[in-house]
N, C-alpha and C positions, 0 to 999 in steps of 0.2 A: 199794716200787718205784713204785706208782701215785701215792703222795704226792709223791715226788721229781719225777716227770714233771709233775704238776700245778703244783708250785712253779716248776719250770724254765719251763713254758709261761707262767705268770703273770709271771715276771720278764721273759721275752722280750717279752710284750705291753707291759709297762711301758716297757722299753727302746725298743721300736719307737715307742710313743706319744711318748716324750720326744724321740727323733730326729726324728719328724715335726714336732713343735712347733718345734724348732730350725731345721729346714729351712724351714718355713713363714715363720718370722721373717726368715730370711736372704734369701728370694726376694721380699720385698715390694718392688715397683718404686718405691715412694715413699720408701724409706729411702735416705739418701745413702751411697754406697759410696766407699771410698778407691780411687783409680785411680792407678797408677804411670805417670807420663808422661815420666820422665827417660830420656834416651837418650845413648849415647856417639857420638862422631864425627858430630855432627849437621850438616846443611846445610839451609838453608831452600829449599824448592821454590817457595814463593810464598804470600803471605798467611798463612793459618792451617795450612799443610801443611809438614811437614819430613821429612827423610830421615835415618835413623840406624841405630844398632845397639842392640838391646834384648835382653838375655838371650842374646847371641850371634847373634841373628837380624837380618838386614837388614829394616827395616820402613819403610813410609811412614806417617806419623802425622798425622792431621788433628785438631787440638785447637781446639775452639770454646768461646766463652763462652756459656753457656746463656741468659743474659739477652738477648744479641744474636740468637741463633738464634730464640728465642721472639718477639722484637720483629719480626724479618724475616718469620717465618711469619705472624704476625697481620697485618702490613702487607700482605703478598701476598694473603691471604684477603680482607681488606676492599677492596683495590684490585680484585680479581677480581670480587667481588660488585657493586661499583659499575660495572664494565665490563659485567656481565650485566644488572643491573637499573637502572642509572642512580643519580644522587644528586640529590635535590631541593635540597639546600643549595647545590650548585654548578650546578644547572640542566642536568645532563647526562641524556640519555635512556637511555643504555645500549642494549644489543642488544634488550632487551624493548621499550623505547620506540620504537626504530627500526622494529621489527616492527609495533607498534601503528599507527604513522604510515603505514607502507606499506599495511597492511590498510585503513586509513581512506581512503587514496587509491584503492585498488582498489574500494571500495564507492561511490565518487563516480560519479554518473551520467555525468560527462564521460569517464570511463574505462570505460564500459559496465557499471558496477555498478548495483545496485538502490537505492542510497542508504542501505542498512542496513549497519552495521559488522559485519564478520565477527567471530565469537567469538575472543577472545584469552584464553588461560588467565590466571588471577589471578596476581599477583606472589607468589612464594613465597620470601621471603628465608630464607637459611640460618643466618646468624649471629644470636646473641642479643647485641645491642649493649648492652642495659641489664642491669646486674648487680644482684644482691641484696646489700645491704650490712647488716652488723650495725652498729648505731649505738650509741655509748657513749663512755666516757672511756678514753683510753690511759694508759700508765704515767706520763705527765707531766701528767695530768688535763686534757688537751685533748679537746674533743669531736671525734670522728672517725667515719668510716664505713669498715668493713673488709670486704672479701670475700676468701675464701681458697679455693684449689683446689690439688690436688696437681699439680706440674709435669708429670709423666708423663701425667696425665689431660688436662691442658690441651693438651699437644702432640698427643695422640691425637685430641682433639676437633677441633682446628684442621686437622689433616691430613685428617680426615674431611670437614670443610667444603670444603677445597681440592679433594678428589676429586669431590664433588658439583658444585661450581661449575665445574670444568674440563669436566665432562660437559654441564652446562647451557649453557656458553659454546658448545661445539661444536654442540649442538642449535639454539640460537638463531641462530648464524651460518648454519646450513643453512636454517632457516626464513626468515631475512631474504633470503638469496640466492634462494630459490624465489619469495618474494613479489615481489622486485624484478624478476626475470625475467618473471613473469606480468604485472606492471604495465607493463614495457617493451613486451611483446608487444601489450598493449591500447592503448598510446599510439601505436603505429605504424600 
């Protein structure tokens, strides 16, 4: 009897381990999954959104091409970072530069300042614009540089950048408004 229980528990442990391995493999967010997008009685709502019947249920389905979604997210993040910190290439100051200029005017003796620039926190860019490339020969024997990243990881990283930059934009807009109000009061 004890031997049978031991064998049953060993088999149970093996089965659970195998099931966990299969479950772990199927939940990998970087594995491409087949997604059924076909619907009946469809009508376009606009752009990438349509209305229809799927498995007997009325659904609204938004289907996007991930290359376009990633491109848009990256563009939005880089644009937001330039709005916050400026862009040397195009000579824009960004909110950070506007704040620095305002604090410089506040420190001017003409405006009642002591001539010393008030401290402004250092620029802390969020994105990593320079990528690491593996350099070598591709299948056609051409010299190439390649960087790879899982799509889900890149989307998560850029959504994180966007969250941080949205918060910083709000902070710098408030700091600029405070500085401009203080400068205006000293100029009157």
